N, C-alpha and C positions, 0 to 999 in steps of 0.2 A: 166755326166750321163744325158740322156734325161729324161724328166718327165714321159714318158711312161714306163720307167724302174723302177720308184719309186714304193714302195708298194702302193697298191690302196688307203689305208686309209690316205696316205700323199699327194696324188695328189690334187692340188687346186680345180679342177673342181669337183672331187668326194666329197671333203670336203664341198664345197658349197652346193651340192645337199643334203648332209646328215645333215648339221648343219646350213645352211643359210649363206648369204654373210657377216653378221656381225661377224662371227667366223673367217674370213680370215684377214690376214694382208694386208696392202696397196700393198706390193709387190706381194702377191698372187692374189689379185684382178686384178692388172695390168697384171699379167702373163696370166690370163684367157683371157683378152682382146687381148693381143699380140699373143696368141695361140702357136707360135713356137719361139724358140730361134735361135741362130746362131751357127756356128761351134765352139764347145768347151764350149758353154754356153747354159743352159736351159732357158726357157722363164722366170722363176723366177729370175735367175741370171741377165738376161737382164733387167727385171723390177727393180731389186735392183740398177743396174748401172744407170738407168734412174732417179730413186728417188735420188740417191747420187749426180747426176749432179745438182739437184735443192735443195740440202741441206735437203732432206727428206720432203719438204714442198709441199703438194698437191696444195695449192693455187698458188705457183710459177710455178708449172708444168702446171696448167690450163691457166696461163697467158703467158706462153712461146710462142714465135713465131714458125712458121713452121720450119724455118731454125735452130732455137735453138734446137728443138726436133730432127730434122733430123740429127743434128751434133753428136748425141750420137751414138756410134758405134753399128750397128745392128738394128737401128731404121729405118732410111731412110725416104724418103718423103711420101711413101704410108702409113706407120704406123703412121707417124706424122700427116697426114691428118685425119686418123681415130681417133686419140686421140683428136685433136682439135674439131672434130665433136661431140665426146662424151661429152666433157666439155660444149660445146655450147648447146647441148640438155639438159643437167642438168640445165643450167641457164634458158633456155626457159621454162622448166617444172615448175621450181619454180616461174618464172614470170607469167605463165598462172594461177598457183594456187592462186597467190596473186591477179590477175585480176578478178578471179571468186568468191572471197569471201571477207569478211571484213578483210582487211589487218592488221588493228590495233589490231584485236583480235587474230592474229597469229604472235606474235613478233619473235618466233623461226624461222619461215619461212623467215621473213624479214632479220634476222641476217644471216641465212645460205646464202641467195642470195647475201647479201652485202659482205660477206667474199669471195664468189666465184668471185665477181666482182671487189673488191678493195684491198684485202689483199696483193696481190703480186705486186701492182703498184710501180714503183721505184720513182714516184713523187706524190705530193698531188693532189687528184682529189675531187672536190666538186659536190655532186649529190643531186637531188631532186626527190622524188617519189611522183608524183602528184596523188591525190585521189579524187574520186567523193564524193557526199553527203553520200553514204553508205560505205565510206572508202575502195572502190575498186580501184585498181590501174588503172589509166588512161595511164600514161607513166612514165618511169624512164629516167631522163635527166642528162647527164653530163654537168654541167653548166660552170665550171671553172677548170682549171688545172694550176699547178705552179711548182716551183722548189722543191728540196728535203725538204726545210724548211718552205716555205710560199706560201700560195695561196691568191690571191686577189679576194675577193668576193664582188660584188656590189649589195646592197639591191634593187636598182632600177631595175636592170636586173632580179633579182629573182621575183620581183613583176610583171614585164612585162611577164615573162614566166608563172606565175600563171594565169594571165588573158588570155593569149593565149590558155591555156589548159582548161579554164573554171573550174579550180580546186576549190574544197570546202575545202580541207585540204592538208597538205604536211608532209612528213617525210624527213628530211635532213640527209645527211651522208657525211663524208669525211674520208680519210685515213691518218694515221701517218706512213710514211715509216720507221721512227725510231724504230717501234715496240712497242712503249709505248702508251697505250690507254688513259692515263690520259688527261683530257682537260686542255688546257692552259688558262691563263687569257684572252688572245685574243679570244680564242674559245668561252668563256662564253660571252664576250662583243658582239661578232658578232651574237651569237644566240639570245641575247636579242634584238639587233637592227633589225634582220630579223623578229622576232616575232612581234615587234611593227609595222614594215612596212607592213607585211602581214595582220595584223589585220585591217589596214585602208581599205583594199579591201575585208574584211570578209573571209579571208583564214586562217584556224586554223593551227598552227604549233603543230603537235602531238608529235613529238620527233626529236631528233638529235642524230645520232649514230657516234661514232668514231671507225673506223676499224683499227686494228694494228696487223699484223702477224696472228698467229693462235689463238690468245686470243679471248675470247668472246667479240664481239663489245660492247662498253660502251654506255649506254643509258642515255641521259640527263634527260629524264622524271623520270627514276628510281632513279637517283641521286638527284632529286628535284631541278634541275638547269633550268627548264623552267618557 
């Protein structure tokens, strides 16, 4: 049955207009974006298929390649391109908000951006969010990447990047593809080494986040590990 044949109170678009986007499921929100389904499937059915292909994880959907999205029956390259554009706009919107305000005073925005950026990566990625003296974002750098289990991070290269960006402070982040956000002993030792190296050039380490799956990114500062 097409969505247009559903009772008006059950149609995703009408429900959004009546109750707001927060009242809709992930599949319903995607269905509004997809607009139409395919033969034998409504837009909601198609959205459910799309989510199922990525284990129901929006982060994995956001990080999927164009070919991976287009491979889902009924999506195709045009819809895949639209989806990639929408997720990129979300990242840029959060990035611009961080750049225009005191980033450290909005840890929720930082966590949201990091989840969009890192949660679905299949290998470890180490990032630095370089900040100016007012804690506004200068640039987000992906400095190192590694295998599924280990990333090699060189303090000297981190310090060089800090100087290149004329940063006053930094927020570090890396992901755990295992889905477990708990810091390892190696994570703690690396963080201390980076804090000491950055202090030599008067760059403050404000926090270090670990991103793992859909869980809330773990903050070293909140854990008292800085």
